[in-house]
N, C-alpha and C positions, 0 to 999 in steps of 0.2 A: 536367552542371556546375551547372544550376540546381537539381537536387535536392540536390547536396552543399552548395550554398550555404543552401538551406531548412533542411537538417538541422543545419548549423552554428548557424544563427540560432536554431532552436528550442532547441538545447542551451545556447546562451549565455543565452537568456531564462530557461530552467529554472534555470540556475546563479545568475542574478541574483535570481530569486524565492526560492530557497533561502537565499541569502546575506542577502536582505532580511529574511526571516522570523527567521534566526538572529540577526542584528544587533538586530532589534526586541526579540526575547526577552531578549537579553543585556543590552540597555540597560534593560529593565524590572527585570531582576534587579538591576543596579547600583543603580537607583533604590531598590529595595526594601531593599538593603544599606545605602544611604547615608541614606535618609530617616529611620530611627529615630535615627541618630547626630545628624543635623542638628536633629531635633526635641528631642533631649536638650539640645543646646547652647542652643537657644532656651529651653527650659524652665528651665535653670540661669540664663540671663541674666535671666529674668523672676522668679525666685525672690525676689530682694531687693525687688521691688515688690508682691509678693503681700500683701494686707491692710496695705499702707503707709498709715500714718496721714495723715489729711487735715489737715496743720498747716503752718505757716509759720515761717520763721526768726525772725521778729519777735515771736512769741507770748511773752507774759510768763513762762509756765511753762517755756520752753525756753531761756532766756538762758544763754549759755555763760560760766562764770566759771572760769578756771584761770590757770596761770602766764603765759599769753599774752593773756588777756582779763580786764580789770578789770570791777568792778561798774560799771554805768552809773549816772550820777548821777540819783537819783530819790527822791521821798518815799515811804517804805514805811509803809503802814498797818498797824500791829502790833497783835496781840491776844495776851493772856496764855493760856499753856497749862501745865498741870501745875506748879502752884506759882507762881513768878515769872518763868518763862521766857517768851520772846515769839517769835512766828513771823508772817510775812505773813498778814494776816487772811484772804486768799483760800484758805488751805490748812488753816486751823483745823479746819473740819468733817471734812476727809479724815483729818487726823491724829487727831482725836478717835475716828473710826471704826476706825482702825487699832489704837489703844490698846484700845478696847473689845473688838475681835475677838480680840486676843491674850489679854486677861484671861478671856474665855469659855472659852479653851482651857487655863486654868490656868497660863498664862505671861504674867503681868502684867509690862509693860515700864516702864522708867524712862528718861526723856530726860535726858541728862547736859549736853548743850549745844544751843542753838538759835540764835536771832539773836544776832549779836555786832556791836558797833560796830566801826568800823575802828580806832578808838584802843585798844580792848580787845585786838583782834587783834595790834596792835603790841606791846602789853604781854606777851602770850603768847609771841610771837616772840622778843623781846629776853630774856625769862626763860630760854627753851630754849637760846638762844646762850650766855648766860652760864654756864649749867649745863654745856654742852658744853665750853666753855673751861676750866671748873674740873676737867673730867675729863682735861685735858691736850692738847686740840685747839688748833690754832691758830685764828685768828678766821675765816680762810677755810674751814677744815675744819669749824667749828662752825656756820657759816652754811649751808654745803652740806648737812650732816647735818640741820639744823633744817628747811630747805625741802623735804626729802623727806618729812617728818612734818607740817609746818604750811606753810599757804600765806601768802604775803606779804600784808600789809595791803592791803585793796582787792581782793585777788585769791582770797578765801576765800568759798565758798558761804554760809557762815555770815553774812557781810556782807549777803547777798542776802535772807535770811529765809526761804529755801525748803529749808533742810537741817537735819537733826537727827543728833546723836550719840545712839544709843539702845542699851541693854542690857536684859537681863531683871532683875527685881528681886532674884532669887536671886544673880546675879552681883554686883549693886550692894551688896548686904548684905556679901558677902565681900571685895570690892575697892574699894568706894567709887567715886570718880571716875577711878581709874586705868584706863587703857584699854590692857590687856595682849593683844597680837594673838592669841596661841595660846589664851588662856583665853576670850577673847571669841568667837573663831570656832567653838570647840567648845561653847559654851553652848546651852542650849535656845532661848534668845530669838534668837541669831544664825541658827540653823537654821530657826526658824519665819518669821523676817523674810525670809530669802532665798527661801523657798517661797510667801510670801503677801503681801509688801509691794506687789508690782505690782498687786494687786487693788484697792489704795487710792491708786494713782498714784505710788509711790515706787519708786526703783531703788537698788540697792547702787551707789553712785557710783564707788567705787575698788576693782573686783573684782580678784581674784588672777590673774596673768598678763597684765594690761593696763597694767602699770606704765610701759612705754615710751611708751604713748599718753597716759595721764593725768598722768604726771610726778609721781604720788603713790604712796607704798607702799600695799599692800593694807590696807584698813580695813573690817573686818567690821561696824563699828558706825555708819558714816556713810551716811545715806539722804537722797536728794534727790527733791523732789517734781517730777514732769514731766507728770502727768496719767495717767490710767488707760490710755488707748489707747496712748500712747507707751510707757509703762512695760512693758505686756505686749508690745509689739513688740520692745523692746530685750532683754528677758529671753529671749523665743523665739529671737531671732537672735543672742544673745550679743554685743550691741554696747554700747559706751560712749556717753556723750553727745557725745563728740568725734566718734566715727565716724558717729553719726546726723546730726550737723551736716554733715559732709562729703557724705553722701548727699543732704541737703536742697539743698546748694549745687550738686551735680551735676544735680539735677532742676529747680533754679532755683524752689524753692518758698519 
């Protein structure tokens, strides 16, 4: 009887050892299968922080101006650029370097619009509304159409002094100050700017496909200064300034 009991005990122990080895191996295999997937998820979550600029929401060059955010009351130190146009003095050097770099590639640029007073923005808006009414639109329709192309007074980046409407001089000679979306977007100047503006701290502020976010139609000519580090990050990650601000808020920076 004792021998039978001993045999049973030995068999039981052997089964437990084999089961333990199998379970341990299976668990390792599961870990091997799961680990890469988990790592991938962690990597994707980390992607948006890779090379994230060391900046803050309150930085002067990151002020968000759009339909929901008005220009904050401040005294802007303006300097002249290209004729009698004016910009915030802090971006004059970067703008000059941008113009010089384009000229060296035989694509000289022409700034059409820079800093605007709020009262001048009001004049532009009212003129556009009247023209739309003259085309047969109701006042409500005219205003709605106008604000898809022009920002309300006090809500334009041009009131901030950090934005330029810019085209190449070949385009300017042909069309003057008319900003025709298709003609501008296919011009040499627009192509060059899209590829190089970030190197000087500028971003294409209202890119194609982001209209729902910016609330402004695609403008191949409108560039905004945000600083070189931020500009490169936004271009690499295909982000608008609105989306970047949301990330800053999430990170509480």
